[in-house]
C-alpha positions as CSV (number, residue, x, y, z in Angstrom):
1,M,159.3,85.9,161.5
2,D,155.7,85.4,160.1
3,A,156.9,82.6,157.7
4,G,157.6,80.2,160.6
5,V,154.9,81.3,163.0
6,P,151.9,79.6,161.3
7,G,153.8,76.2,161.2
8,R,155.0,76.5,164.8
9,V,151.4,77.2,165.9
10,R,150.2,74.1,164.1
11,S,152.9,72.0,165.6
12,L,152.2,73.2,169.1
13,V,148.6,72.7,168.8
14,A,149.1,69.2,167.5
15,E,151.2,68.4,170.6
16,L,148.4,69.6,172.9
17,E,145.4,68.3,171.0
18,A,144.8,65.0,172.9
19,E,145.1,66.9,176.3
20,L,142.7,69.7,175.1
21,V,140.1,67.1,174.0
22,A,140.3,65.5,177.4
23,F,140.1,68.9,179.1
24,R,136.9,69.7,177.2
25,R,135.3,66.4,178.1
26,D,136.1,67.1,181.8
27,L,134.4,70.5,181.5
28,H,131.3,69.0,179.7
29,A,130.9,66.4,182.4
30,H,131.0,69.0,185.1
31,P,128.9,72.0,184.0
32,E,128.3,75.0,186.2
33,L,125.7,77.8,185.9
34,A,126.3,81.5,185.5
35,R,128.5,83.1,188.3
36,A,128.9,79.6,189.9
37,E,131.8,78.4,187.6
38,V,134.1,77.9,190.5
39,R,135.5,74.4,189.6
40,T,135.8,75.4,185.9
41,T,137.7,78.5,186.9
42,G,140.0,76.4,189.1
43,R,140.7,73.8,186.4
44,V,141.7,76.6,183.9
45,A,143.8,78.4,186.5
46,D,145.6,75.3,187.5
47,R,146.6,74.5,183.9
48,L,147.8,78.0,183.3
49,R,150.0,78.0,186.4
50,E,151.5,74.6,185.2
51,A,152.5,76.5,182.1
52,G,154.3,79.1,184.2
53,L,151.6,81.8,183.8
54,E,150.1,83.9,186.6
55,P,146.2,84.0,186.3
56,R,144.2,86.6,188.2
57,L,140.9,85.3,189.7
58,L,137.9,87.5,189.5
59,D,135.5,88.0,192.2
60,G,133.2,85.0,192.3
61,S,134.3,83.1,189.2
62,G,136.3,83.7,186.2
63,L,139.8,84.8,185.6
64,V,142.2,86.9,183.4
65,C,145.7,85.9,182.5
66,D,148.5,87.8,180.6
67,V,150.9,86.1,178.3
68,G,154.1,88.1,177.6
69,R,154.5,90.3,180.6
70,T,157.3,88.3,182.3
71,G,160.3,86.4,181.3
72,E,163.3,87.0,179.0
73,H,161.2,88.6,176.2
74,A,158.7,90.5,178.5
75,F,156.7,93.3,177.2
76,G,156.4,96.5,179.2
77,D,153.1,97.7,180.7
78,D,153.0,100.5,178.1
79,V,152.6,97.8,175.3
80,P,148.9,97.2,174.6
81,A,147.6,93.6,174.6
82,V,145.4,91.5,172.3
83,G,142.4,90.0,174.2
84,L,141.1,86.4,173.7
85,R,137.8,85.8,175.3
86,A,136.0,82.5,176.4
87,D,132.8,82.0,178.4
88,L,132.6,79.4,181.2
89,D,128.9,78.9,182.0
90,A,126.5,76.1,181.1
91,L,122.7,76.0,180.7
92,P,119.9,74.6,182.9
93,L,119.1,71.7,180.5
94,E,119.3,68.1,180.7
95,D,122.2,66.6,178.8
96,R,121.0,64.1,176.2
97,C,124.1,63.6,174.2
98,G,124.5,60.0,175.3
99,L,128.3,60.2,175.3
100,P,130.8,58.9,178.1
101,H,131.6,62.5,178.9
102,A,127.9,63.5,179.3
103,S,127.0,65.8,182.2
104,T,127.2,64.3,185.7
105,V,125.2,67.1,187.0
106,E,121.4,66.6,186.8
107,G,119.7,69.4,185.0
108,L,122.8,71.1,183.8
109,A,124.5,70.8,180.4
110,H,127.0,72.5,178.2
111,A,124.5,73.0,175.4
112,C,126.0,76.1,173.8
113,G,129.6,75.0,173.3
114,H,131.1,77.1,176.2
115,D,133.2,74.2,177.1
116,V,134.7,74.2,173.6
117,H,135.2,78.0,173.8
118,T,137.0,77.7,177.2
119,T,139.3,74.9,176.0
120,V,140.1,76.8,172.7
121,V,141.2,79.8,174.6
122,L,143.1,77.8,177.0
123,G,144.9,76.0,174.2
124,A,145.7,79.3,172.4
125,G,147.1,80.6,175.7
126,L,149.4,77.5,176.2
127,V,150.6,77.9,172.6
128,L,151.3,81.6,173.0
129,A,153.2,81.1,176.2
130,R,155.5,78.7,174.2
131,L,155.8,81.3,171.4
132,H,156.7,83.9,173.9
133,E,159.5,81.7,175.4
134,E,160.9,81.4,171.8
135,G,160.7,85.1,171.1
136,L,158.0,84.8,168.5
137,L,155.3,86.8,170.2
138,R,154.8,90.4,168.9
139,R,152.8,91.8,171.8
140,P,151.3,90.6,175.0
141,V,148.0,88.6,175.0
142,R,145.2,88.8,177.7
143,L,143.3,85.6,178.1
144,I,139.8,86.3,179.4
145,F,137.8,83.5,180.9
146,Q,134.4,85.2,181.5
147,P,131.5,84.0,183.8
148,A,127.8,84.4,183.1
149,E,127.5,84.8,179.4
150,E,124.1,83.1,179.4
151,V,122.4,85.7,181.7
152,Q,121.6,89.3,181.0
153,P,123.1,91.8,180.8
154,G,126.1,89.4,181.0
155,G,129.3,88.6,182.8
156,S,131.4,90.6,180.4
157,L,130.4,93.7,182.4
158,D,131.7,92.0,185.5
159,V,135.1,91.4,183.7
160,M,135.3,95.1,182.7
161,A,134.3,96.4,186.0
162,Q,137.3,94.5,187.5
163,G,139.8,95.9,184.9
164,G,139.8,92.9,182.8
165,L,139.8,94.9,179.5
166,D,142.3,97.5,180.8
167,G,145.3,97.6,178.6
168,V,143.6,95.6,175.8
169,E,143.4,97.3,172.4
170,R,141.7,94.6,170.3
171,V,139.7,91.5,171.3
172,F,138.7,88.3,169.6
173,A,136.4,85.3,170.3
174,V,134.9,82.4,168.6
175,H,131.4,80.8,169.1
176,A,130.6,77.1,168.2
177,E,128.4,76.9,165.1
178,P,127.0,73.4,164.5
179,K,125.7,74.5,161.0
180,I,129.3,75.0,159.7
181,D,131.7,72.0,159.0
182,V,134.7,71.5,161.2
183,G,137.7,73.2,159.7
184,Q,135.8,76.2,158.5
185,I,135.0,79.4,160.2
186,G,132.2,82.0,159.5
187,T,133.0,85.7,159.5
188,R,131.1,88.9,158.8
189,I,132.1,92.5,159.0
190,G,129.6,94.6,161.0
191,P,126.8,93.1,163.2
192,I,127.0,89.3,163.4
193,T,124.4,88.8,166.3
194,S,121.5,90.9,167.5
195,A,120.4,92.8,170.5
196,S,118.5,90.6,173.0
197,D,116.3,91.8,175.9
198,S,114.1,90.1,178.3
199,I,110.5,91.1,178.6
200,T,108.0,90.3,181.3
201,V,104.5,91.7,181.3
202,T,102.2,91.3,184.4
203,L,98.6,92.2,184.3
204,T,96.4,92.4,187.5
205,S,92.7,93.0,188.3
206,P,90.3,92.0,191.1
207,G,89.4,88.9,189.2
208,G,85.9,87.3,189.1
209,H,83.5,84.7,187.7
210,T,83.7,84.0,183.9
211,S,79.9,84.6,183.8
212,R,80.4,88.2,184.7
213,P,83.5,89.4,182.8
214,H,81.9,93.0,182.6
215,L,82.4,93.3,186.4
216,T,86.2,93.0,186.5
217,G,89.3,93.4,184.3
218,D,89.7,90.1,182.3
219,V,93.5,89.6,182.5
220,V,93.4,86.5,180.3
221,Y,91.7,88.2,177.5
222,A,94.1,91.3,177.9
223,L,97.1,88.9,177.8
224,G,95.8,87.5,174.5
225,Q,95.8,91.1,173.0
226,V,99.2,91.7,174.1
227,I,100.4,88.4,172.6
228,T,99.2,89.1,169.2
229,Q,99.0,93.0,169.0
230,V,102.2,94.2,170.6
231,P,104.6,92.5,168.2
232,A,102.5,93.9,165.3
233,V,102.7,97.4,166.7
234,L,106.5,97.1,166.9
235,G,106.6,96.0,163.3
236,R,104.8,99.2,162.2
237,R,106.5,101.7,164.6
238,L,110.1,100.7,164.0
239,D,112.0,100.4,160.7
240,P,111.3,96.9,159.4
241,R,115.0,96.8,158.1
242,S,116.1,96.8,161.8
243,G,114.7,93.3,162.3
244,V,112.8,93.9,165.6
245,N,111.3,90.5,166.8
246,L,109.2,90.1,169.9
247,T,108.5,86.4,170.7
248,W,106.8,85.1,173.8
249,G,108.1,82.1,175.5
250,A,105.8,81.7,178.5
251,V,102.3,82.7,179.5
252,H,100.7,82.0,182.9
253,A,97.2,82.9,184.2
254,G,94.5,81.1,186.2
255,L,93.8,77.7,187.5
256,A,90.1,77.1,187.0
257,H,87.9,77.0,183.8
258,N,85.3,79.2,185.3
259,A,87.3,81.9,187.3
260,I,88.9,85.0,185.9
261,P,92.1,85.2,187.7
262,G,93.5,88.3,189.3
263,T,97.0,88.0,187.9
264,G,98.5,86.8,184.5
265,T,102.1,87.1,183.1
266,L,103.8,86.9,179.8
267,A,107.6,86.5,179.4
268,G,109.6,86.6,176.0
269,T,112.5,88.1,174.3
270,M,112.8,91.1,172.1
271,R,115.6,91.0,169.6
272,C,116.9,93.6,167.2
273,L,119.5,93.6,164.4
274,D,120.2,97.3,164.5
275,V,121.6,99.1,167.5
276,R,119.7,102.4,166.8
277,A,116.3,100.7,166.7
278,W,117.3,98.8,169.9
279,E,117.9,102.1,171.7
280,R,114.2,103.2,170.7
281,A,112.5,99.9,170.9
282,G,111.9,100.0,174.7
283,E,110.0,103.2,174.6
284,V,107.8,102.0,171.7
285,L,107.3,98.6,173.6
286,D,106.1,100.5,176.8
287,E,103.6,102.6,174.8
288,A,102.3,99.7,172.8
289,V,101.6,97.5,176.0
290,H,99.8,100.1,177.8
291,Q,97.8,101.2,174.8
292,V,96.7,97.6,173.9
293,V,95.4,96.8,177.3
294,A,93.9,100.3,178.1
295,P,90.2,99.2,177.2
296,Y,90.4,96.2,179.6
297,D,90.5,97.8,183.0
298,V,93.7,96.0,184.1
299,E,96.9,97.3,185.7
300,V,100.1,96.8,183.9
301,H,103.7,96.1,185.2
302,L,106.2,95.9,182.4
303,E,109.7,94.6,183.2
304,H,112.2,95.3,180.4
305,V,115.8,94.0,181.2
306,R,118.2,95.4,178.7
307,G,120.3,92.6,177.5
308,V,123.2,93.0,175.1
309,P,123.7,95.1,172.0
310,P,124.7,93.4,168.6
311,V,128.2,92.0,168.3
312,D,129.6,94.6,165.8
313,N,132.7,93.2,164.1
314,D,135.4,95.7,163.3
315,E,136.6,95.5,159.7
316,L,140.4,95.2,160.4
317,S,139.8,92.6,163.2
318,T,137.7,90.5,160.9
319,T,140.3,90.6,158.2
320,L,142.8,89.5,160.8
321,L,140.7,86.5,161.8
322,E,140.2,85.5,158.2
323,R,144.0,85.8,157.5
324,A,144.6,83.7,160.5
325,A,142.1,81.1,159.4
326,R,143.7,80.8,155.9
327,D,147.1,80.6,157.4
328,Q,146.1,77.6,159.6
329,Q,143.5,75.9,157.6
330,G,143.9,76.8,154.0
331,E,142.4,79.2,151.6
332,D,138.8,77.7,151.7
333,A,138.6,77.9,155.5
334,V,136.5,81.1,155.5
335,L,132.8,81.5,155.0
336,L,130.6,84.5,154.9
337,T,128.1,84.1,157.8
338,E,124.6,85.6,158.3
339,Q,123.6,87.8,161.0
340,S,121.7,85.8,163.7
341,L,119.0,86.9,166.0
342,G,120.8,85.4,168.9
343,G,122.4,87.6,171.5
344,E,126.0,87.4,172.8
345,D,127.5,89.6,175.6
346,F,130.9,89.7,173.8
347,A,129.2,92.7,172.3
348,W,129.9,94.7,175.6
349,Y,133.6,94.4,174.9
350,L,133.2,95.8,171.4
351,T,131.7,98.9,172.8
352,K,135.1,99.8,174.5
353,V,137.6,98.3,172.0
354,P,137.6,97.0,168.4
355,G,137.3,93.3,167.9
356,A,135.6,90.4,166.2
357,M,133.9,87.1,166.8
358,A,134.1,84.2,164.3
359,R,131.7,81.2,164.1
360,L,133.7,78.0,164.7
361,G,132.5,75.1,162.6
362,T,131.7,72.1,164.8
363,R,129.7,69.8,162.3
364,T,131.2,66.6,161.1
365,P,131.2,66.9,157.3
366,G,128.1,65.0,156.0
367,G,127.0,64.5,159.5
368,R,123.9,65.7,161.4
369,T,123.4,69.4,161.9
370,F,122.7,70.0,165.6
371,D,121.4,73.1,167.2
372,I,122.7,75.0,170.2
373,H,120.7,75.3,173.4
374,Q,119.5,71.8,172.9
375,G,120.5,68.9,175.3
376,D,121.5,66.6,172.5
377,L,124.2,68.9,171.1
378,E,127.3,67.1,169.9
379,V,130.4,68.7,168.5
380,D,133.3,67.3,166.3
381,E,136.1,67.7,168.7
382,R,138.5,68.5,165.9
383,A,137.1,72.0,166.2
384,I,139.1,72.5,169.4
385,A,142.4,72.4,167.6
386,V,141.0,74.6,164.8
387,G,139.8,77.2,167.2
388,A,143.1,77.2,169.3
389,S,145.1,77.5,166.1
390,L,142.9,80.3,164.9
391,L,143.1,82.4,168.0
392,A,146.8,81.7,168.7
393,R,147.7,82.8,165.1
394,V,145.5,85.9,165.2
395,A,147.2,87.0,168.4
396,T,150.6,86.9,166.7
397,L,149.4,89.1,163.8
């Protein structure tokens, strides 16, 4: 059976490619924020129904859909499924791609490739539905179209709470990677992303005149100490091999040059390559903030929102992805990728079942290297067919 499946996957994807590119452009033009992906969910659900599938809508937004549970070659409920996951949400950024399918919604853009991920899993699902009709599917497949990846702790928890992972024994995903050429994928056994938490520090005092700082708590000065000293403390209290990184993204305090304000805030992210260090980092962070500001007579409120653990790719799942890539794209299709400091809530699925995420090349060979979370992001749309072929093939293995 295997001898014919790779070729059949390629031919079915080729039939769908123009439609999938148009579908992705429609999603790109109509981005929606986390947990508000109602139109996007509807577009996906309608296309799955056209293919004879029966999607189950999740509360709010998102859906799951099984392939292989009905029809002549139906699998019983006792046969575990392979999961394929996509994320639906966009970012609160202005779209600056300048293309005809640029965002029509002011201040929102698909700047992380989720429109590509959604289209890839849809394409894989349509291919797998045809393979199932032809008796070429080995086991059922669960398509997971997840809301709210861009917020913490992430919409994957919503999916799992509604049974979206029940009956799934292994799960796969791709993430657009503009640093890799189209036609190639990046893989890695073990952690491929990092833990990512949101940190907000609020300092308060009575405030006062800048000529009398000794009569009040100086929140501006104390914020400066937190900015510089707390990351250094983390670097000495936690194993440097764990890659703990605290970076501030916003600081706000005061309005006048001669008044010490009563309140100041810092906001940033704490990232960690190692899950064991991540579990301890919060305690060290809390101690460090309080000890650093202790001499300055200010009150501290620390808000630490636990985000996501690292995406930890299972060895067998990664091997299957690599085999699928070589089957569909050739022997040179697979690259070893580095572990990034980015966070990805696909990690929560991998705390329940084994699986793996691959980086899907979206760069035109010889072309510009874009970056994600930037409004000018452009992808080589040939990546859609590559991704759909990859996930359809891995589901048949």
